[in-house]
matplotlib code that plots the C-alpha trace (Angstrom):
import matplotlib.pyplot as plt

x = [0.0, 2.8, 4.4, 1.1, 0.8, 4.4, 3.5, 2.7, -1.0, -1.5, 0.1, -2.2, -5.3, -4.0, -3.6, -7.1, -8.8, -6.9, -7.7, -11.4, -11.7, -10.1, -11.8, -15.1, -14.2, -13.0, -16.2, -18.3, -16.3, -16.8, -20.5, -21.0, -19.0, -21.1, -24.5, -24.0, -21.3, -22.9, -22.1, -24.6, -24.0, -20.2, -19.6, -22.7, -24.1, -27.3, -27.8, -29.7, -27.6, -29.9, -30.6, -29.1, -26.0, -25.4, -25.9, -23.2, -20.7, -20.9, -20.5, -17.5, -15.9, -16.8, -15.4, -12.5, -9.5, -7.4, -9.0, -8.1, -4.5, -3.9, -5.4, -4.4, -0.8, -2.2, -4.6, -1.8, 0.3, -2.5, -4.9, -8.7, -8.7, -7.2, -10.2, -12.2, -10.3, -12.0, -15.3, -14.5, -16.0, -19.3, -18.9, -17.8, -20.9, -23.1, -21.5, -22.4, -26.0, -26.3, -25.3, -25.8, -29.6, -29.4, -26.8, -28.8, -31.9, -30.0, -28.4, -31.8, -33.5, -30.8, -29.6, -26.0, -24.1, -21.3, -20.5, -17.9, -20.8, -22.7, -19.9, -19.1, -22.8, -23.3, -20.1, -19.3, -15.6, -13.0, -10.4, -12.8, -13.5, -9.9, -9.2, -12.1, -10.6, -7.1, -8.5, -10.3, -7.1, -5.0, -7.5, -7.5, -3.7, -3.3, -5.7, -4.2, -0.8, -2.1, -3.9, -0.9, 1.3, -1.2, -2.0, 1.6, 3.1, 0.4, 0.8, 4.6, 4.2, 1.4, 2.7, 6.1, 7.9, 6.2, 6.7, 9.1, 7.5, 8.0, 6.3, 3.4, 2.9, 2.8, 0.4, -2.2, -1.8, -2.6, -5.6, -7.0, -6.6, -8.1, -11.2, -11.9, -11.2, -13.2, -16.4, -16.9, -18.7, -21.3, -18.6, -16.8, -20.0, -21.4, -18.4, -19.7, -21.8, -18.9, -16.4, -18.7, -19.2, -15.5, -14.6, -17.2, -16.4, -12.7, -13.0, -15.5, -13.1, -10.1, -12.2, -13.4, -9.9, -8.3, -10.8, -10.7, -6.9, -6.9, -9.0, -12.5, -14.4, -14.2, -10.4, -10.0, -11.6, -9.6, -6.4, -7.2, -7.3, -4.0, -2.5, -3.3, -1.4, 1.9, 1.5, 4.4, 2.6, -0.2, -2.6, -2.3, -4.6, -2.5, -4.5, -3.3, -3.1, -4.4, -7.8, -8.2, -7.9, -6.9, -9.7, -10.0, -8.2, -5.3, -4.8, -4.7, -2.2, 0.1, -0.2, 0.6, 3.6, 4.7, 4.5, 4.1, 4.8, 1.2, -1.3, -3.7, -5.8, -9.5, -8.4, -6.2, -8.9, -11.5, -9.3, -8.5, -12.1, -13.2, -10.4, -11.5, -14.8, -13.1, -13.6, -17.4, -16.9, -14.7, -15.8, -15.9, -18.7, -20.7, -20.3, -21.5, -24.5, -25.4, -25.5, -28.0, -31.5, -33.3, -32.5, -34.0, -30.7, -28.7, -29.9, -30.1, -26.6, -25.0, -26.7, -27.8, -25.0, -21.9, -22.4, -24.4, -23.4, -20.2, -18.8, -19.3, -17.7, -14.7, -14.4, -14.6, -12.0, -9.5, -9.8, -9.6, -6.4, -4.6, -5.3, -5.2, -1.7, -0.6, -1.8, -0.4, 3.3, 3.7, 4.1, 7.2, 6.2, 2.8, 4.3, 7.0, 4.4, 1.6, 3.4, 3.9, 0.6, -0.8, -0.8, 2.3, 1.4, 4.1, 7.0, 9.3, 8.8, 12.3, 11.8, 8.3, 8.9, 5.8, 6.6, 10.0, 8.6, 7.9, 5.3, 4.7, 1.0, 1.0, 2.9, -0.3, -2.2, 0.5, 0.6, -3.1, -3.0, 0.0, -1.8, -5.0, -3.1, -1.4, -4.9, -6.5, -4.4, -7.2, -7.2, -4.3, -6.3, -9.4, -7.7, -5.9, -9.1, -10.9, -8.3, -7.9, -11.6, -12.6, -9.3, -9.9, -13.4, -12.0, -9.1, -11.2, -14.0, -11.7, -9.6, -12.5, -14.4, -11.4, -10.5, -14.1, -14.5, -11.2, -12.0, -15.5, -14.0, -11.4, -14.0, -17.6, -19.3, -22.0, -22.8, -20.6, -17.6, -18.0, -15.0, -12.8, -13.8, -13.4, -9.8, -9.0, -10.4, -8.2, -5.2, -5.8, -6.4, -3.3, -1.2, -2.5, -1.7, 1.7, 2.6, 1.3, 3.4, 6.5, 6.1, 5.7, 8.6, 11.0, 10.1, 7.7, 8.0, 5.3, 5.3, 4.9, 2.1, 0.0, 0.9, -0.2, -3.5, -4.3, -3.1, -5.6, -8.3, -7.4, -7.5, -10.9, -12.2, -11.5, -14.4, -16.9, -17.8, -18.5, -20.6, -22.6, -23.2, -24.5, -26.7, -27.9, -26.6, -25.5, -24.5, -21.3, -19.8, -20.4, -18.6]
y = [0.0, 2.4, 1.7, 2.6, 5.8, 6.8, 6.8, 10.0, 11.0, 10.5, 7.0, 6.1, 7.2, 5.4, 2.1, 2.5, 3.0, 0.1, -2.2, -1.3, -1.8, -5.3, -6.4, -5.6, -7.5, -10.5, -10.4, -10.6, -13.6, -15.4, -14.6, -15.9, -19.1, -19.9, -19.1, -21.6, -23.9, -25.6, -25.6, -22.9, -20.7, -20.7, -20.6, -18.7, -16.9, -19.0, -16.8, -14.5, -11.4, -8.5, -5.6, -2.9, -5.0, -5.7, -2.0, -0.8, -3.6, -3.5, 0.3, 0.0, -2.3, -0.2, 3.0, 1.5, 3.9, 2.3, 4.9, 7.7, 6.5, 5.6, 8.6, 11.4, 11.6, 11.3, 14.3, 16.3, 15.9, 16.0, 18.6, 18.6, 16.6, 13.7, 14.0, 12.2, 9.1, 9.5, 9.3, 5.6, 5.1, 6.2, 4.4, 1.2, 1.0, 1.5, -1.5, -3.5, -2.4, -4.1, -7.5, -8.0, -8.5, -10.8, -13.0, -13.2, -14.3, -16.9, -18.3, -18.7, -20.2, -22.8, -23.2, -22.2, -21.9, -19.7, -18.0, -20.7, -23.1, -20.8, -20.5, -24.2, -25.2, -22.6, -23.1, -26.8, -25.9, -27.1, -24.7, -21.7, -22.9, -23.1, -19.7, -18.2, -19.6, -18.3, -14.8, -14.9, -15.9, -13.3, -10.6, -11.7, -11.9, -8.4, -6.8, -8.7, -7.4, -3.8, -4.1, -5.4, -2.6, 0.2, -1.1, -1.9, 1.4, 3.5, 1.6, 2.1, 5.8, 6.7, 4.5, 6.2, 2.9, 0.8, -2.1, -2.5, -2.9, -6.6, -7.2, -5.0, -7.1, -10.3, -8.8, -7.6, -10.7, -12.8, -10.6, -10.8, -14.5, -15.2, -13.0, -14.7, -18.3, -18.1, -16.5, -17.3, -15.1, -13.7, -12.4, -10.7, -9.0, -8.0, -5.6, -3.6, -1.0, 0.1, 0.0, 2.1, 4.7, 5.0, 5.3, 8.0, 9.9, 9.9, 11.0, 13.8, 15.0, 15.1, 16.9, 19.6, 19.9, 20.5, 23.2, 24.9, 25.1, 26.6, 29.5, 28.3, 27.3, 30.7, 30.9, 27.3, 28.2, 31.4, 29.5, 27.0, 29.8, 31.2, 27.7, 27.7, 31.0, 29.5, 26.2, 25.1, 22.2, 22.7, 20.6, 20.3, 23.4, 25.5, 25.4, 24.7, 21.0, 21.7, 22.8, 21.3, 17.9, 17.0, 15.8, 12.3, 13.0, 15.2, 12.7, 9.8, 11.6, 12.3, 8.6, 7.3, 9.7, 8.6, 12.3, 12.0, 15.7, 16.6, 16.0, 13.1, 12.8, 11.8, 8.6, 7.6, 8.5, 6.5, 3.5, 3.7, 4.1, 1.2, -1.0, -0.2, -1.8, -5.1, -4.4, -4.9, -8.0, -9.7, -13.2, -12.0, -9.4, -12.0, -14.4, -11.6, -11.0, -14.6, -14.4, -11.5, -12.2, -10.0, -8.4, -5.1, -4.0, -4.0, -1.0, 1.1, 0.2, 0.5, 3.7, 5.4, 4.7, 3.8, 5.9, 8.8, 9.6, 7.6, 8.5, 12.2, 12.1, 10.2, 12.7, 15.7, 14.1, 13.4, 16.9, 18.6, 16.7, 16.7, 20.2, 21.6, 20.3, 22.9, 25.7, 24.3, 24.2, 21.3, 23.5, 25.6, 27.7, 28.6, 29.6, 31.7, 33.5, 34.1, 34.0, 31.5, 30.0, 30.5, 26.7, 25.0, 21.3, 20.3, 21.6, 19.2, 20.8, 20.1, 16.4, 16.5, 15.6, 13.8, 15.2, 13.5, 10.1, 9.9, 7.2, 7.0, 6.5, 8.6, 11.6, 13.6, 12.1, 12.3, 16.1, 16.3, 13.5, 15.1, 18.5, 17.0, 15.0, 18.2, 19.7, 16.7, 13.7, 11.2, 12.0, 9.6, 6.5, 7.8, 8.3, 5.0, 2.9, 5.1, 4.5, 0.7, -0.1, -0.3, -2.0, -4.5, -5.2, -5.8, -8.0, -10.2, -10.8, -11.4, -13.8, -15.8, -16.1, -17.2, -19.8, -21.1, -21.4, -23.2, -25.6, -26.2, -27.5, -29.7, -31.2, -31.5, -29.4, -31.3, -31.7, -34.8, -33.1, -29.8, -30.3, -31.4, -28.4, -26.1, -27.4, -26.8, -23.3, -22.6, -23.9, -21.7, -18.6, -19.2, -19.9, -16.8, -14.5, -16.0, -15.8, -12.2, -11.2, -12.9, -11.5, -8.0, -8.2, -9.7, -8.6, -5.7, -2.0, 0.6, 1.1, -2.7, -2.9, -0.3, -2.0, -5.4, -3.9, -2.5, -5.6, -7.6, -5.2, -5.6, -9.4, -9.3, -7.0, -10.0, -11.8, -9.2, -11.1, -14.3, -12.4, -10.7, -14.1, -15.6, -12.7, -11.1, -12.0, -15.6, -14.6, -13.0, -16.4, -17.6, -14.8]
z = [0.0, 0.9, -2.5, -4.2, -2.3, -3.1, -6.8, -8.8, -8.5, -12.3, -12.1, -9.2, -11.1, -14.1, -12.3, -10.7, -14.1, -15.7, -12.8, -12.7, -16.5, -16.5, -13.3, -14.9, -18.1, -16.1, -13.9, -17.1, -18.2, -14.9, -14.8, -18.3, -17.4, -14.4, -16.0, -18.8, -20.2, -23.2, -26.9, -27.9, -24.9, -25.0, -28.7, -30.0, -27.0, -27.6, -30.7, -28.3, -28.0, -27.0, -29.3, -27.1, -26.3, -30.0, -30.9, -28.4, -29.1, -32.9, -32.8, -30.5, -33.0, -36.1, -34.5, -32.6, -32.1, -34.8, -37.2, -34.8, -34.4, -38.0, -39.7, -37.4, -38.8, -42.4, -41.8, -40.1, -43.3, -45.9, -44.4, -44.7, -48.0, -46.0, -43.7, -46.5, -45.4, -42.0, -43.8, -44.2, -40.7, -42.3, -45.7, -44.1, -41.9, -44.9, -46.6, -43.6, -43.8, -47.2, -46.0, -42.3, -42.3, -45.3, -43.7, -40.5, -42.4, -44.4, -41.2, -39.5, -42.6, -43.3, -39.7, -40.2, -37.0, -38.4, -41.7, -42.6, -42.7, -44.9, -47.5, -47.3, -48.0, -50.7, -52.8, -51.9, -52.1, -49.6, -50.9, -50.4, -46.8, -46.0, -47.6, -45.5, -42.3, -43.3, -43.9, -40.5, -38.8, -40.5, -39.7, -36.0, -35.8, -37.4, -34.9, -31.9, -32.9, -33.2, -29.9, -28.1, -29.5, -28.6, -25.1, -24.2, -25.5, -23.8, -20.6, -20.5, -21.3, -18.9, -16.0, -16.3, -17.0, -14.3, -16.6, -19.5, -23.0, -23.3, -19.9, -20.9, -24.1, -22.0, -19.5, -22.0, -24.1, -21.1, -20.1, -23.6, -23.7, -20.2, -20.9, -24.2, -23.0, -19.7, -20.8, -24.4, -26.9, -24.5, -22.2, -25.1, -26.3, -22.9, -22.4, -25.4, -23.6, -21.4, -24.3, -26.4, -23.7, -22.9, -26.6, -27.4, -24.2, -24.9, -28.6, -27.6, -24.9, -27.4, -30.0, -27.6, -26.2, -29.6, -30.6, -27.1, -26.9, -30.4, -29.2, -29.9, -33.0, -34.7, -34.1, -35.3, -38.6, -39.0, -38.3, -41.0, -43.6, -42.2, -42.5, -46.2, -46.7, -45.5, -47.4, -49.5, -51.2, -53.7, -55.8, -59.5, -59.9, -57.6, -54.4, -50.9, -50.2, -46.7, -48.0, -51.5, -53.2, -56.7, -58.9, -60.3, -63.6, -62.3, -59.6, -62.1, -64.3, -61.3, -60.3, -63.8, -64.0, -60.5, -59.5, -55.7, -55.0, -54.8, -52.1, -51.8, -54.9, -55.0, -56.7, -53.8, -51.3, -53.1, -53.3, -49.5, -48.5, -50.7, -49.2, -45.7, -46.5, -45.9, -42.2, -42.5, -44.7, -42.1, -40.9, -37.3, -38.0, -39.9, -36.9, -34.6, -36.8, -36.6, -32.8, -32.8, -31.5, -34.0, -37.4, -36.3, -34.8, -38.0, -39.9, -36.7, -35.7, -39.1, -40.3, -37.1, -34.6, -36.6, -39.8, -38.3, -34.7, -34.3, -37.7, -37.2, -33.7, -35.2, -38.0, -35.6, -33.2, -36.0, -37.5, -34.1, -33.1, -36.5, -37.6, -34.1, -33.7, -36.4, -34.1, -30.9, -31.7, -34.1, -37.2, -37.1, -40.1, -38.6, -35.2, -37.0, -39.1, -36.6, -33.3, -30.5, -29.4, -26.0, -25.3, -26.6, -26.4, -28.8, -26.9, -28.5, -31.9, -33.1, -32.6, -34.1, -37.7, -39.0, -42.4, -42.2, -41.6, -37.8, -37.7, -34.0, -33.6, -30.4, -31.7, -32.0, -29.1, -26.4, -26.0, -25.4, -22.8, -21.1, -21.0, -19.6, -17.0, -15.8, -15.3, -13.8, -12.8, -13.5, -17.2, -17.7, -16.8, -18.5, -21.9, -21.6, -21.2, -23.8, -26.4, -25.8, -25.3, -28.9, -29.9, -27.1, -28.4, -31.9, -30.8, -28.5, -31.0, -34.0, -31.9, -30.5, -33.7, -35.8, -33.2, -33.0, -36.8, -37.1, -34.3, -35.8, -39.0, -37.2, -34.9, -36.0, -33.3, -31.3, -27.6, -27.5, -29.0, -27.0, -24.7, -27.5, -29.6, -26.7, -26.1, -29.8, -29.5, -26.4, -28.3, -31.4, -29.3, -27.2, -30.3, -32.0, -29.1, -28.5, -32.2, -32.4, -29.5, -30.8, -34.3, -33.0, -30.5, -32.9, -36.4, -36.8, -36.2, -36.2, -40.0, -40.6, -38.0, -39.8, -43.1, -41.7, -40.6, -44.0, -45.7, -43.6, -44.7, -48.3, -48.0, -46.4, -49.2, -51.6, -49.9, -51.3, -54.5, -52.5, -50.0, -52.7, -54.4, -51.2, -50.1, -53.3, -56.8, -57.5, -61.1, -59.7, -59.0, -62.6, -64.3]

ax = plt.figure().add_subplot(projection="3d")
ax.plot(x, y, z, "-o")
ax.set_aspect("equal")
plt.show()
């Protein structure tokens, strides 16, 4: 106790928030375990997930902070045109709205337990089934690696080195594994309401903070126009790359001529947004849809919560942080032209070189968290759980569903083979987490982690023709 009290106030609050969050998740796992331990309860949540629980959990997954962390540096460099990438959080949800209800109806009509059963029955192709399982596993491994990196790196920073990075990776890998193994699918999903609340509250706080420190909404807009006046990079038509985007034809010409001196073109943005649709086509989200009690939740979740409310909040948060950074010390040219800002969050301006290739996911987030912690010490713990909540939801769902579908094909799932299938599931989850930790600690760096994540999204996008064939248009598979 004396050792705890001797810690810095922000570290104490940080440990309190982290402990409460994980105790709640582990409590849900134990409760789900004791309430039922059968085939349908453990693997499929009795296909009876409530509408409200599904709404919150699916939204937490769709808007998890991987978009915030991945796109902030891109928007800092590319300006408002790059904000169109953030609209992927809206577009991706609309793609899901076209397929989720249909998949649920097909699963109930033909009694498919999981999407791998649906594809196997429809196409009668063993190679496609194995490919589908491989895609599910790659997607799970990519998000587990991303989650382990974000959680461990943030933990080391905000705890002031209480654990070294490798220890933090092992800690969060073990916690993720225990929560998924003990409680099954229901425990994973029931954490959704808390994860959604933490994620939305954290993003709203960051959005308001960025605008407030920049002098308010009017000052923020005025500084955007000032930023364009000092810009040194222009579109093909001669406009500031912070405020304008190349059209489809100029962007295509620049791409064909390998001219990368201009800003993001509409062609690149369209390609990236379409690729991110692979998120909603992932096997894990189809598995989650199968477990839902009613199809009424799909349209409300995809269009209302994810695309409408959540997408706009994500968009505002990314713009506030990325563009606000220019006004708070991260842009030397802006500070030299218009004076030193009142709040210098980016005091390490000389080391802040995103334009030069600094790919640290936290370069833009760190100063806001540090400033907030100086004002109120409990902000350190709050921002930590807010950032990892959505990532934790993604990693736990993708890990569990990939393991279940793999085990289901190895051992035909019945009440008699329940324990055998459960052991195979445990093994696949444990091997995935262990392999993810080893790959990250020995091979990958931050650039490769982001590349691996987008590679997984591209791979999942390849499932779109098969999904369209199953749900809507069989002619696609005969082309």
